[in-house]
N, C-alpha and C positions, 0 to 999 in steps of 0.2 A: 653778967651771965658768962659762964665758962665757954671757951671756944672749943667746938668739936674738933677732934684730931684731923678728920678729913678736911674740914674747912681750913684748918691751919696749914695742912699740906697743900691745898689748892692755892692759898695765899702765897706760900713759899715758891710755888712754881710760876705764879703770875708775873713775877719780875722778869722772867726770861722771854716773855712773849712781846717784845717790841722790836722795831726795825733795827735799832742799834745792835742789840745783842744777837739777833738772828744773823745779821751780817758778820758779826765778829766770830760766830761759829764757823761760817764759811771761810773767812779769812784765816782762822786758826787751822782749818783743813789745808788751805793753800800753803801755809807756812810749814806744816809738818810733812807734806807730800815728798819733797825732794830728798830729805835726809837719808832714808834707807836706800834710795836709788844710787847714792854715792858711797854707801857704807855696806851694810849687811847684804842687801840684794845684789849689789855689784860684786861683792866677795863671793856670793853663791854662784853667780854667772862665771866669774873667773875660775872658780874651782871646777865647775862643769866643763870648762874649756881646757882643763889640765894645766893652768898657769902655775908656775913654781910658787910654793908656799911662802918662800922668802919675799918674793915680789908682792904677793898678796898682803903680807904684813906691812910692807913699806907703804902700801896704799892707804893705811890709816892716816897718813899725813894729809890726805885730801881734805880732812876735816878742819885744817888750820884756819881757813877763813872765818869759821864760826867763833874762834877764840880771838881773832884779830880785828873784828868788825868795828871796834872803837876807832880804828885808824881812819876809816872813810865815812863814819857816821856824821861828822861835821858838814861834809859836802851835802848830805841829804837834809840837813837843817837849813843850810844856806840857800840852795838852789831848788827851784820848782819846775818840773817839766810842764810844758803848756798843756792845757786841756782840762784836767780833772782836779787841779789844785795841788797844794803843797804836799799832801800825804798821798792821796789817792793816785795822783799822777805817777809818783815813783812806784807805787804798788803795781799798777797796771803795766808799766814798763818792765818791771822785774818779772811779772808773770809771763809776758810775751817772750822775753829772753829765756826764761826757764823752760817754757814749752819747746822753744826751738832747740835749746841745749840738750834737753832730755831726749828729744826725738833724734837728734844727730848722734848722741851717745849710743843710742840703741842700734844704730846702723854700723857701728864699728866692730872690730874683731879683737877681743882682748888677747888672744893667743898670738896673733900675727903682728898687731900694732899696740903693744901694752903702753908705750909712752904717749901715743895719741889718745888712748883711753884715759890715761892719767891727766893729760892736759884738759880734755873735755870734762872730766869729773871735777877737776879743780875749778873750771869755769862755772859749772853748774853750782858747785858749793859756794862760790863767790856771789853769784846772783841770788842764791837761796839765803845766804847770810844778809845780803842787802835787803831782800824782801822782809826778813825778820826785823831788821832795824826799823823799817818804816811801818810795818804792821804794829809793832810794839808802841811806836810813837803815836800812830793813829788811835790806837786803843786808849792810851792815856789822855789824848786830846779830846776825844769824842764823848767820853763817859762823864756824867756828873758824879760827884763824890759818892752818892747813895748807891751807884751801880758799879763801883770799882770791883767789889768782890764778885758780883755776878759776871762782869766782863772778863775777869781773870779766869773764872770757872769755865765759861763757854769756849774761850780761846784754847784753854788746855784740853778740853774735851775734843774740839775739832782737830787739834794737833795730834792727839793720841789716835783718833780714828784714822787720820791720814797715814800715820806710821803703820797702822794695821793693814791698810790698803796697799801701800808701797812696799811693805815687808811681807807679811804672811800671804796676802792675796796675790801679790806679784809672783811669789815662789810657787804657789799652787797653779797659777796660769802658765808658768814656765814649763810645767810638766805636759802641757797640752798645746802650747803655742811657741813659735820661735821667740827668742829674746828680743828681737827687733820689734815684734808685735806687742810684747809686754811693755816695753819702754814707749812704744807709740801710744798705747792706751793711757799710760801715765801722763804723757805729754798732752794728750787731748783733755784729760781731767784738769791739768794745770791751766790750759787755755780756757776751759769752761769756767774756771774760777774768776776770770775777768768779768763775768756777768755779775758776780757778787760785788766786785769793786765798783762797777757802774751804779749798782743799787745802794751801795753804802752811803749814809748821809754825811754831809760835810760837818766838821766840828762846829758847834754853835758859836764859839768865840773866835773871831778873826784875830790871829796873832801875827804881828809883823816879824818876818824872819830876820836873822842877823844881817847887818848891813854889808859885811865883807867876811872873807875867810878868817881873818885874824880874830874877829869877834866870834865867829862860829866855833873856833877852836878854843879860844881862851875863856870866853864868858861862861860856857857851861861849867867849866871847872871852878872859875871864880865864884859863880853863883852858888854852886854847891858848897864850897869850902867857907863861904861867909857865914854859914849857919853854925850855931853852937854845937860842939861835939861832933863835927863832920868826920874827923879821922876815926874816932871811936865807933861811929855809926857804920863805917866801912867794915870794921872788924865784926860788928854785929851782923851785917849782911852775910859775911863769910861763915859765921858759926851758927846761925839760927837753925839750919837744917843739918848740922854736923852729925848728930846722933842718928838721924834718919839715913844719911849718906853712908855712914860706917856700917850700919846693919844691912842696907841694901846691896852693898858691894859684894857680900858673901852669900846672898840668899840661894843662888843656883848651886854653887859648890856645896853648901851645907845640905840642901835637900838631896842631892845626888849622893853625898857621902854617907848619909844615914839610911840609904837604901831605896829611895824613891827612884822610879825609872825616868828616862828623858821624856817619855810620853806624859807621865804624871806632872813633871815640872812644866812642860810646855802647855798642857791643858789647864792646870790649876794656877800656876804662878803667872803665866803669861795671859791666858784667856780670862779666867775668873778674876785674876789680879787686875787686869785692865778694866773689867766691868766694875769692880769694887772701887778703883781709883776714880772712875767717872762718877759713880754714886757719891763718893766722898767730896769730890770737887764741886759738883752741883749743889749738894747740901751745904757745903761751905759758903758758896756764893750767896745762897739764899739767907743763911744765918748771919753773914757779915752785914747784910742790909739792916738787920734788926739789932745786932749786938754792937756794931761799930768795929772798925779795924783793930783798935787797941785791945779790946777785950777778946776779940777773936784770936789774936796772936797769942794771948795768954792761954786760953782754953785749948785751942788746937795745938799749940806748941807742947803743952803738957801731954795731951793725948797721943801725939805722934811720938813723943819720947817713951811713954809707958807702953805703947804698942809693941816695942821691941821685945818686951818680956814675954810676949806670946810665943816667940821663937825659942826662948829658954825652956818654956813648957814642952814644946815639941822636941827639943834636944834631950830632955829628961825622959820623955815617953818613948822616943825612938820612932820607928816607922808606924805612924798612927794617922790614917787618912782624915778622920774627923778633926783631929787637932791641927793637922797641916792646913786643911781648908779654912778652919776658923782663924788660924794665925794669919794666913795670907789675906783673908777678907778684912780682918780688923786692921792689920798693918797698912793695907792699901787705902782703906777708907780714911783712916787717920792721917796718912800721908797726903791724900787728896785735900782734906780739910786744911792742913797746914800750908800746902802749896797755894790754895786759893787766897788765904789770908796774907801770905807773904808777898805774892805778886801784887795784890791790891796795895799793900804797904809801899812796895817799890814804886808803883805808879804815883802814889800820893806824894812822893818826894820830888818828883820831876817838875822843873820849871817849863811851862808849855812853849816858851820860846826856843828851848833846846832839848825837847823831849827825846829826839832820836839819839843824840850824843849821850845825855845823862843816863837814859835807860840802858843803852848799850854798855856803858861803863859799869853800872850796878849789876846788870844781869851777867856780865862777864865775870865779875867777882864771885857771884853766886855759883856759876858753873865751875870756876877754878877751884873753889873749896870742895865741890863734889868730886872732882878728879883727884885732888891731893889727898882727900880723906880716904880714898880707896887704896892708896899705896901701902900703908902698914897693916891692912886688915888681914892679909894672909898670914903674916908673922904672928899677929895677935891671936888669931884663931888656933894656930898650931901650938902656941905656947899655953894658952888658957884653956883650950877645949871649948866646944860649942856652947854648953850651957852658960859658962862664965863669960865667954866672949859677948853673947847677946845681953847679959846682965850689965857688963861693963860699958857696952855701947850706949846705954841710957845716960851715962855720965857725960857723954859728948853733947847732950842737950843743955847741960847746966849753964855754960857761959852765955848762950843765947837767951835763955829764960831769965838769968840774972840781969842781963843788959836791958830786958824789957822794962825794968823799973825806971830806967832813964829815958828810953826812946819811945816807949808805948805804955805809959803808966795807966793802971787799971781805971782810975777815976777820971782820967782826961778823955774827952770825946775824941775818937779816932776817925 
């Protein structure tokens, strides 16, 4: 008997309603909350206080701990704070320190004491990167293989919602409240996230931590590089979402350049785009449970590559609202699908003895490729023109899809 579409939809959603995944949604929110408070929201505060633009630009260095987290990830594999266990103990400690750091940051004056603000912002970024390390490790440790896709999806959704709260909502609140109150509210939200940590289940498998720091530093690398094709797999991790990164780097300049207003871009690209990403990510998590990681990487990888062509259509049509809305919806849904599959794949690679260190390494490589991919995009768009730029961006997906034949073959269960 054929399955009714509504029944199929209900079955797809059912995977999300268990304690593990609901807690991961909350932990994803906790992970995403501090980022804007040390970047975009902090920059808005500094601008409002008439801080020099040159100094505001220098503050982008506050984000360095997110790229360097591999340096102290082995410590979080080796040691366990007392009380809540190897992963949850570190998460709770990070959340308490973040709440304190965000609250104190909100009490400062960026115009009068910019270097104090810089120190506190770097401290918050360090605690935030540390929290990311352990939440990523906890997610990989607590999930059975059948829930890796769904776990990746709910974590991403929680992270995105938190960025909306600490970004857009914080800016709206700042029009009505002092900045100290805005940061105080964000600190309270971070502290409340500790309730999620208390409710989160322990990983079912008890894993013995590394015996010493030498083992914590060396063994994660040795364990990874023992596998066949380890070096080539690092290249695959860097290029799988390359086409998506190239196209995404120029979306806002492109839409403004062809005549859309900043309100159009903010409402559709940021607001509707976020909703579309959440829909795609949740759909991806559900489909991965049925298709497996390998086939999901193939299908979603192709979709996220071809979705770039929707912007070629917009470039050819010009300022056309239906085409713009459709392109942003399709591109973000397909990007969400690809992200869910890719994060699930990264988690599947980790040895649970060293999840914090290995996932920090792999996710740093993924982030590095996104940053580097954006460097030549302005030159490419200027030389090629918008229609051809987006058509050519599809070619960026070819190396990753070609390498799927080796690292995620279609016929092999993923």
